[in-house]
C-alpha positions in Angstrom: 83.8 9.8 -57.8 80.4 11.1 -56.7 78.9 7.9 -56.7 81.4 6.3 -54.6 80.6 9.1 -52.1 76.8 8.1 -51.9 77.8 4.9 -50.9 78.0 5.1 -47.4 75.2 7.7 -47.2 72.7 5.1 -48.1 74.2 2.7 -45.8 73.8 5.0 -42.9 70.4 5.8 -43.9 69.5 2.0 -43.4 70.7 1.4 -40.4 69.0 4.3 -38.9 65.3 3.0 -40.4 66.4 -0.5 -39.0 66.6 0.9 -35.4 63.3 2.5 -35.4 60.9 0.9 -32.8 57.6 -0.3 -34.6 54.7 1.4 -33.4 51.5 -0.9 -32.0 48.1 -0.7 -33.1 46.3 0.3 -29.9 43.4 -2.3 -29.4 39.5 -1.8 -29.6 37.5 -3.5 -27.5 34.1 -4.1 -29.0 31.2 -5.1 -26.3 28.7 -7.8 -27.5 25.4 -6.2 -28.2 22.8 -7.5 -25.1 20.8 -9.9 -26.0 16.9 -10.4 -25.4 14.8 -13.7 -25.8 18.0 -14.9 -27.9 18.3 -11.8 -30.2 20.7 -9.3 -30.1 19.1 -6.0 -29.0 20.7 -2.8 -30.1 22.0 -0.8 -26.4 19.4 2.0 -26.9 16.4 -0.6 -27.1 17.8 -2.7 -24.2 15.7 -1.8 -21.7 11.7 -0.7 -22.7 11.5 3.2 -22.0 7.8 4.5 -20.9 6.6 6.8 -23.7 6.7 10.5 -22.7 3.1 11.1 -23.9 -0.1 9.2 -24.6 -2.9 10.6 -26.7 -6.4 9.4 -25.2 -8.7 7.9 -27.8 -12.0 7.1 -27.9 -13.4 4.6 -25.2 -10.4 4.8 -22.9 -10.8 5.7 -19.4 -7.7 7.1 -17.1 -7.5 3.6 -15.4 -7.3 1.7 -18.6 -4.1 4.2 -19.6 -2.9 3.8 -16.2 -3.5 -0.3 -16.5 -2.2 -0.2 -19.9 1.5 1.0 -18.8 1.3 -0.5 -15.5 1.0 2.8 -13.4 -0.7 3.5 -10.7 -3.8 5.6 -11.9 -3.4 8.3 -8.6 0.3 8.9 -10.2 -0.9 9.2 -13.7 -3.7 11.6 -12.1 -1.5 13.8 -10.1 1.0 14.3 -13.1 -1.6 15.8 -15.4 -3.5 17.6 -12.7 -6.4 15.4 -13.2 -9.2 15.6 -10.4 -11.8 12.9 -9.3 -14.2 11.8 -11.1 -10.7 11.3 -13.6 -12.7 12.6 -16.5 -10.5 12.9 -19.8 -11.4 13.6 -23.4 -10.0 11.8 -26.9 -7.2 13.7 -28.1 -6.3 15.1 -24.8 -2.3 14.1 -23.9 -1.5 12.9 -20.9 2.0 12.8 -19.5 3.3 9.2 -18.3 6.9 10.0 -17.2 6.8 13.8 -16.7 8.8 14.5 -13.6 8.9 12.3 -10.2 5.3 11.4 -9.5 4.2 11.3 -6.0 0.8 9.4 -4.9 -1.5 12.1 -4.2 -2.4 12.4 -0.3 -5.7 11.2 0.8 -7.5 14.2 1.7 -8.9 14.4 5.6 -12.0 16.0 6.4 -11.3 18.2 9.8 -13.2 17.2 12.7 -16.8 17.9 13.0 -18.2 20.2 16.0 -19.7 18.6 18.8 -23.6 18.9 18.9 -24.7 21.2 21.2 -28.3 20.4 23.0 -30.9 22.8 24.1 -31.2 22.9 27.8 -34.1 20.4 28.8 -37.1 21.8 30.7 -37.7 20.4 33.9 -40.0 17.5 34.4 -43.2 18.3 36.2 -43.8 15.2 38.7 -46.2 12.8 37.7 -47.9 10.6 39.9 -47.6 6.7 39.3 -49.6 4.0 40.6 -47.6 1.3 42.2 -46.3 -1.6 39.7 -46.9 -5.1 40.0 -44.0 -7.0 39.2 -44.6 -10.0 38.0 -41.2 -12.8 37.5 -40.2 -12.8 33.5 -39.7 -16.0 31.7 -36.0 -16.5 30.5 -36.2 -15.4 26.7 -33.5 -17.3 25.0 -30.7 -15.4 22.7 -31.0 -15.3 19.1 -28.5 -17.3 17.1 -25.7 -15.7 15.6 -25.6 -16.5 11.5 -22.0 -17.5 10.4 -20.1 -15.1 7.9 -20.9 -16.5 4.5 -17.7 -17.9 3.5 -18.6 -18.9 -0.1 -19.8 -14.8 -1.0 -17.3 -13.4 1.4 -14.0 -15.2 2.6 -11.3 -14.1 4.4 -9.9 -11.0 2.4 -12.7 -10.1 0.6 -11.7 -12.1 -2.6 -13.6 -14.8 -4.5 -12.7 -16.7 -7.5 -14.1 -15.2 -10.5 -15.0 -18.4 -12.3 -14.7 -22.2 -11.4 -12.0 -23.8 -13.3 -9.2 -25.5 -14.2 -5.8 -23.2 -14.3 -4.5 -23.4 -17.9 -1.1 -20.7 -16.9 -0.1 -19.4 -13.5 1.6 -15.8 -13.0 4.6 -15.1 -14.7 6.1 -11.6 -14.0 9.1 -12.3 -16.3 7.1 -13.5 -18.9 5.6 -11.3 -22.6 2.4 -9.6 -22.4 -0.3 -9.7 -19.9 0.5 -10.1 -16.5 -2.2 -12.8 -14.7 -3.6 -16.0 -14.6 -5.5 -18.0 -17.0 -8.4 -20.0 -16.4 -10.4 -22.3 -18.3 -14.1 -22.5 -19.2 -17.2 -22.7 -21.7 -18.5 -20.4 -23.9 -21.0 -18.2 -22.0 -19.8 -19.5 -18.6 -20.8 -16.7 -15.9 -17.6 -14.6 -15.0 -17.6 -13.0 -11.7 -16.4 -10.0 -9.5 -13.8 -11.2 -7.3 -14.7 -8.7 -4.9 -16.6 -5.6 -3.8 -16.1 -2.5 -6.1 -16.9 -0.1 -8.7 -16.5 -1.0 -12.7 -14.2 1.7 -14.1 -13.5 0.5 -17.5 -15.2 -2.3 -20.4 -14.5 -2.4 -23.9 -11.7 -3.4 -26.1 -9.1 -0.6 -26.3 -6.5 -2.4 -25.0 -4.7 -4.9 -27.5 -4.4 -8.5 -26.2 -7.3 -8.6 -23.7 -10.5 -8.5 -26.2 -13.3 -7.4 -23.9 -12.3 -6.2 -21.0 -14.1 -5.4 -17.4 -11.7 -3.6 -14.8 -12.8 -3.2 -11.4 -11.8 -0.6 -8.9 -11.6 -2.2 -5.2 -10.3 0.7 -3.7 -7.2 2.9 -3.5 -5.1 0.0 -3.7 -6.4 -2.7 -6.1 -8.0 -3.4 -9.1 -8.7 -6.4 -10.8 -9.3 -7.0 -14.6 -11.1 -9.8 -16.4 -10.4 -10.1 -20.5 -11.0 -12.3 -23.4 -15.2 -12.2 -22.3 -17.8 -12.8 -24.9 -20.1 -10.2 -23.4 -20.1 -7.7 -20.8 -22.8 -7.0 -18.7 -22.0 -4.5 -16.7 -21.2 -0.5 -17.6 -18.8 1.8 -16.3 -19.8 3.3 -12.8 -21.7 0.3 -11.8 -21.0 -0.6 -8.4 -20.5 -4.5 -7.9 -20.6 -7.2 -5.0 -18.4 -10.1 -4.9 -20.0 -12.8 -6.7 -22.0 -10.5 -9.5 -22.0 -11.9 -12.6 -20.1 -8.8 -14.6 -19.5 -10.6 -18.1 -19.7 -14.3 -20.1 -16.7 -15.9 -20.8 -15.0 -16.2 -24.2 -11.9 -16.2 -26.4 -12.2 -12.4 -27.8 -8.6 -11.6 -28.4 -7.2 -15.2 -27.9 -7.5 -18.4 -29.8 -9.5 -20.2 -27.1 -12.3 -19.8 -24.3 -10.8 -18.5 -21.3 -10.7 -16.1 -18.5 -7.8 -14.0 -18.4 -7.7 -12.4 -14.7 -5.5 -10.0 -13.3 -5.2 -8.1 -9.8 -3.0 -4.8 -9.6 -1.8 -3.0 -6.3 -0.4 0.1 -6.7 -0.7 -0.3 -10.6 1.5 -2.8 -10.2 0.5 -6.8 -11.4 0.8 -9.3 -8.4 -0.2 -13.0 -8.7 -3.7 -13.5 -8.2 -3.0 -16.5 -5.7 -1.7 -14.7 -3.5 -5.0 -12.6 -2.5 -7.7 -15.5 -3.5 -8.9 -18.0 -1.5 -7.5 -21.7 -2.1 -9.7 -23.7 -3.9 
């Protein structure tokens, strides 16, 4: 009798279970990892972040550190409250990306006060004999010398070496941003423009024996892979002066790697160099 009573209960439970609506699994959308040079990169490493600090090593200058990280040397100096002549010391910690950097404003000198002359003494009359005038012979004007087009081309730039262009400027490439010029070991490397040497050495990886010249508050130029450096930091140079001997330091063949930086950013040197 009890078994007969359980049969309709079981049938009722089975009917309720059959009417339940199945619960769908929520879809999980996975985004593909970003790809750089054909290899997946973790999202955190997709954009190369500038380090927060740099610890100064022996042989480095403010200019070479700014050059390494693609910064304007004035911005780096202002972030760290360093004034000219921008002296830094080994072990010093420099902030690279602290706060919003603003280029330092140029210092303007106040206008000089006009000079006052003492009152002139009254001139005494002097007896003068009548002058005898004779017609003067015409004098030819001195010839005007044309500007030296080889030493000082338009814009003040000149080629640092004479050679075949091995590789053009590639802003999207990996590594140093500049052009490579072919040559022979020991060929003279010339300053591309008037300026002051602000770095000599080999502390920048991938550049070998390197010279950096500051031309003004906007432009720097760099000459890499030299065999021998012929200038020192602080030297003033003119366009065309020999600053180094071409070599293969830090690379696999003899060449000059030449860069131009404008406000810290690499630009194509062919935009400032005269046409060969």
